[in-house]
N, C-alpha and C positions, 0 to 999 in steps of 0.2 A: 345161276344156282348159288345159293348162299350156304347151304348145308351140305357137308360131304356125305358119302354113301353110308358110312357107318352110323353117323348121327341120325340120318334119315331112317335107317332100319330100326334104331331104338325108338325114335319118335313115332314111327308108324304103330308100334306096339302100344305106346301110351295113348295115342289118339283113338285107338279102338276102345278105350275105357271111357270115352266121353258119353254122357248120358242124355244130352240135349243139344240144341243148336246154339252156336256162338256167332256173333257178328263182330268183326274187326272194323272199327271206324278209323280210317286212315287220313291223316292230314299231312300231305307231302308237297314238296316243291321240286326244283331241279337240281338241288345240291347233291353231293355224293352220299351223305347220310340218308337223305330222303330216298334216293334210288335204291340203296341197300335195304332200307326198311320196307319199301314197296315190294322189292323182290322177295324178302322174307315172308311178308304177309301173303303174297300171291302163292308162294310155295306151300305155305301151311294150308291154304284153301284148296290147292290141287291135291293134297294128301288126304283130305277128309270132306265128305259131302255135308258134314254138319258145320263146317266153317265157311262163312261167306265174308266178302270184303266190300266195304262201302267207302266212298269218298266222303270226307267231312271236313269241317273247319273247327279245329280244336284250339285250346289256349296257346299251344306251342306247335310250331312246324319246324322240323318233322316230329311227329308223334302218332301213336295209335292207341285206341281204347279197346278194351275187351268187354263185350256186353252180351246180355241175354237179348233175344229179339224183342223189340218194342220198349226197351228200358236201358238206362245207363247204369251199369253196375258200379262204376266208380273207380275202376282200375285202368290206369293209363301208363304207357311206356313212352317216355320222351327220349328217343334215341333207339339204338338197335340192341335189344337184350340178348346178346351172345356172351361168350366167355362164361364167367361164373353166374351171370344172370339168366342163362338159357333155361335153367331149371325153374326159375321164377316164372318165366313165360309159360312153360309147360303146365305148371301147377295152376296158374291163372286160367288157362284154357279148360282144364279138367274141372276146377271148382266152380267156374262160371257156368259150365255146362250142367251142373247139378250134382257132381260127385262130391260127397261130403269130405271136408278136410280132416286130416288125422289129428284131431284135437279133442281133448276130454270134454264130455258133455257139460260138465260144470263150467268150463271155460267158455264154451259156446253160449251157454245161458248168460254168463256175465257180459259177453260182447253184445249180445242181442239186447240186453237191458241198459246199455250205455245210452244216455240221453244227451241231446245237444248236437250241434253241427261240428264235425271234425274233418278238416280238409288237410291231409298230410302230403308233404312233398319230400322225397328223399334223394339227395345228391349222392351218386355212387361213382365208382370207377369199375370197369368191367373186369379188372384184375384183382379186385378186393374180395377176399374169401369171407369177410365178415358181413358184407353188404347184403347178400342174398337172404340171410336170416331175417334181417329187418324188413326188406322188401316183401318177403313172403308172409311175414306176420301181419304187416299192414294191409296186404292184399286180402288175406283171410278175413280181417276185420271189415274190409269194404264189401266182401261177398255176403257176410252175415248181417251187416247192419246198414240200412239204406241211408243213414245219416253220416256215414263215414266214407270218404273218398281217399284215394292214394295215387300219386304219380311218382314213378321212378324217373329220375333225371340223370342221364349220363353226363358227368362233369366234363368229359372231353368233347362231347358234341355241343354242349352249352357252356363253353369255357368262359365267355364274357359274363353270362348270368351268374355262374358259380363264383367268379371273382368279385362281381358286384355285391354279392352277399357274403363275401369274406370266407368262402368255403375253402379251407386248406387242409381238411382232414375228412375222410369218409368212413362210414356213412354219416351224413349230416341231415338230420330230420327237422323239417320245419312244419309247424302246425298253425293253420289259419294265418299264414304269412309271417310268423315269428319263429325264431330258432327254438326248437323243442329240446332235443338231446342229440348227442353225437356218440359214435362208437357202436359196438355190437350190442343189440338188445334182443331179448326173447319176447315172444308174444305175451308171456306172463308178466314180464317187466313193464311192457307198454301199457297193458290193461291195468296193472297196479298203479301206474303213474296217473292214470285217468280217474281212478276211483280210490276208495278207502282200502287199506290193507286189512289183513285178518285181525280179528279181535284178540288181544293178549290172553283173554280167558280161554280161547281155544287151546293154547299151549299149557296154561296153568292146570287145565282139567285132564290133561293126558296122563295115563298111568305111567309110573316110572319105567324107564328102560333098563335092560341089563347092560347093554352097550349103547352109548350115544356117540356117533361119529360126527365131528365138527369139521366140515369141509367136504365138497363133493367132486374133487378132482380124481385123478387115477388112484391116488393112495386111499382116499376116502371111499370110493366105489369098491375097490378091492377089499378093504377092511370090512365094509358092510356085508358084502357077499360072503366072505369067509365066516363072519359071526352068524349070519342068518342060516348058513348051511349047517351050523352046529345046533340050530334050534333055539338060538338065543334071541330074545326080544330086542330088536335093533332099530334105531332111528338115525337118520342123517339130517343134519342142519347144514344148509349150503347157502352162502350169499349168492352164488351163481354156479349151478351144477355144471361140471366140466372144467371150471376154473380156467387157468392159464392156457390149457390145451385148445380151448375155443379160439384163441388168437394165434394158433400155430398154423402156418401155411402148409408146409410139407413135412411129413414124418417118414423118414427112410431108414431109421435104425431101430424100429420095433420088430424084434426078431420073429420071423415067420410071416410078416406082412411087408412085402417089398416096398410099397409106397401107399400112403393114405394122407388124408387131410384131417386137421384137428377136429372140425365140426362133425365129420363122419365118424371119427373114433368116439367122440362124446356121445353121439346118437347110439352107437353100439353099446357103450357103457351103460347108458340110461335104460336101454332095452333089457340088458342083462340084470340090472338092479331090480327092474320091475318084475322079473321072474320070481322074486322072493318076497316074503312078507316083511318088507322094509318100509318103515314110515318115513317117506322123503318130504322134508319141509324146505322147499326151495325159496329163494329170495328172502332169506332170514339171516340177518347179521348177528353174530355173537358179540356180546358186550362185556361180559364178566363171568368168571368161573369161581365158585366157592365150593367148600366141602364141609357139610355138617354130618348128619347120619348118612347122607348120600351126596353125590356131586349135584350141584345146582347151577345150571347154565342160564344166565339172564340174557335175553335177546334185546336187541336195540329197541323193539317196540314195547318192552316192559314185561313180556311174557317170560315165564320161568319153566324150564324143563328139568326133570330129575332123572338120575341114572346111577346105577351101582358102579359103573366104570365108564371112562371116557377115552376116546381116541382123537387126538388133535391132528388134523390133516389139512390145515388152512392154506398150505402152499406158499407161493411167493408172487411178487409182482415186479414189473420193470423198475429198476433203481433209477432215481432221478438225479440230475446233476447237483441240484440245490444251489444254483447260482442265480444272481439277479437276471430277470427277464424270462426265465424258463416257465414259471407259472403264468406270468402275464401274457406270454405269446403262445401258450399251449393251444393247438388247433388254429393258430394264426402264423404258422411257419415252424413251430416246434412240434415234432411228431415222433412216434415210437414204433410205427409199423410201416416199413418201406413197401411192402406188398400192397397195402391198402392205399396209402397216401402218395406213393411215388409218382403215379401218373399226373397228379395235380401240379407237379413241379417240372413238367416237361419244358426243356429248353432253358432251365434256370440253373443257378449255381447253388449247390447245397453242401452241407458238411455232415459227416458222420462222426460222432464222438464215441470212440471205443474201437479197439483194435483186436478184439477176440474174434471167435468164429462168427458170432452174430453181427458184429460191426463190419467185418470184411465181406461177409456174404451180402449184407445190405448195400455196401459200397459197389460191389460187382453188379448187383441188380439195378441200382440207381444209375450206374454209368451208361446203361443202355437206353435211358430215358432222358436224363437231364443233360445240361450243357457241360457241367464240370462237377466233380466230387472232390472235396477235401476231407481226408481222414485224419483225425487227431487222436493220438494214443498217449495216455499219461506216462506210461513206462518207457524204458529205453529202446524197446523193440516191440513189434506186433506180436500178439499171443496166438493168432489164428494158426490153423494147420498149414503146413508148408504148401500143400497143393492149392489152397485158397490164396496164400500170399503170392504164389507164382502167377496165378490167374490175375490177381489185382495188379501186379507189377507190369503185366502185358498190356494194360488198358491205357490208351493215350490221353484220356481226359480225367485222370485221377492223380491227385497230389497227396503224399503222406507226410505228416509231421509227427515225429515221436518226441518224447519228453515235453509234451504240450499239455499244459494245465488250463482247461477252459475256465475263465473267470466271469464272463458275462455274455448274455445274448442281448443284442441291441435291436431296436426297432422303433417305428412310429405307430401306425395302425397294425402293421405286420412286421415280421422279422426282416431286418436289413443288414445284419452283420453279427459277427462273433469275435470276442476278444479272448486271447489266450496268452499265457506266459511261457516262454521257453525256459524250462526248468534247469537247463545247463547254464545259460547266459544270464537269466533273470530278465531278459528283454521282453517287454509287452508288445504284442502284435494284434492288429485288427484285420479281419477278412470281411470284405463286403460280399454278402450272399443273401439268399431269399428263403432258405430252409435249413433246419437243423434236425437231424435224426439221432436220437439218444439211444445208444446200444451199449450200456455199461454194466450189464448183469442184472442180478435179481436181489430183492430184499424180502425176508420172510414176513408173512402176515401174522405177527404174534404180539403186536403192541398191546392188544386188549387183554393179554394174560397178566401183564404187570409183573409183580414179584411172586405170583402164586406158584410158579414152577421155575426151576433153574434154566436160564438161557445164557447163551454166549454173549460177548460184547456186541456182536452184530445182530442179536435177537433170535438166533436159532435155538430151538428147544433141545436141551441135552438129553440124549437117550443112550441106553445100553444095547447090547446085542439082541435083546428081546423086544426092543421098542419101548421099554419102561422108562419113565422119568423118575425124578426124586420124590414124587408124590405117589404113594401106593394106590394102585387102581387107575392111575392116569398114564396113558400111553401116547405116543406121537409117531408120525410117519410122513415121509415125503420131503418136499422142498422146504418145509418150515422147520426141519430138524438139522442137527449138525452132521447128518449123513454127508460123506465127502463129495458125492457126485449128484448133480441135479439132472436126472433123465427120467422119462416117462416109465420106462421098463423097470427102473430101480424103485421108483415111487410105488408102483404096483406091488413089487416084492415086499417093500417096507410095510405097505398096508396089510398084506397078508400076514406078515411076521407079527405086527402089532396086534392084529385080531387074534392070532393064536396065543399071544402073550396075555391078552385080556381074558380069553377063555380059560387059560390055565389059572389066572388070578381068581376068577369067579369060582371055579370048582374047588380051589384050595381055601376059599374064604366063605 
């Protein structure tokens, strides 16, 4: 038995939603992964009369494909899709059986109209919380369009293959044998990459908004909901709805919710936003902001949106070291997500740069996977909470260096070392290793604003207690501001506060 009783009970409910027959074609051998995969597919067949299992010879062994009777649907799992990928398997069964995916009809039409042959392969780790979104998106495309196929490949089960293709960060998507894109991607982003984006005139022809929110993270979603509830014509422009929260593994400090994951929280935010008449313009990057009679927001594609007031909530991103080798070896040993990419460094020596909570938590997680972890902190002591430091110090395969200034990441094809300077002695040191995880905080996404609004030296938008900036009618909220603490719950409050500030500005003017 592969599935425990609780999961089987949940799965049984889902399998009852199947609308037609599904054939699992299994290519297995005598190895442990094959045996586990065979046990899983047999267990699925025993739970539903609509699922049958056939032996087959597929491109990879072990692997299995999910098909309609008499045809190849194009969905294959190379490895055992448990962990975070179990949901991907369940959705593949339901959608292949004929159950419609939860996708807007306009997106379904776009996918069906994609011409040409597209054979996708996605390398994942089963502990990666970003990978399922990509796997599920590509599986949906395979179900809807016969010219599209997709194979999920567990990098741990196919370690040599992943290494031969230099896969050192997941998800790593390959298209027709060539690297396509890496990192978390939504269905909309993938489809947009295969075709043309929206016409700039679509944006130019929109009526002016009363409030235009720039950014779709917790602060932006909260701001838009609050203004929409006031009956104000509201729009959201988001480069990626959900923002940084999409990359957050576990959330345990959002009061009233004991524990959740970032993508689940973003899905809830999106559903809440959809309850109101909010014009959501996703996958659109802001380029410039001006003010004439109204605010004019120029998008990267050339379109221009007008609004009486604007709320900036563009959030922040992982801060980079800015040292030689970092950019060159990104996804070749330089990584930013220990949960996603950690399993690819099993048995190797890695470094974590940063001694705050994020860095120490990363080091603790990695210590259970890799051979050795070296933590480098720029300051004289670690900044993480005491409980985390105590846990770190109890681990036998962790070394901590403080007063360590990272100066270079070295490598040939991939990372092979890190150079740092001891800030007390001035001595330069080099560590031989195979991975570097950068965890040194956040930088606000505000460069595009230029001198239009007052910002701090580090780029944070300066606001008052109402969320107002130095430009009348322009407000800001969340991690892109000089608010002293970067937390999801604080960003949501800041968004609501800025929305109420914008509402007050509108009724007074």
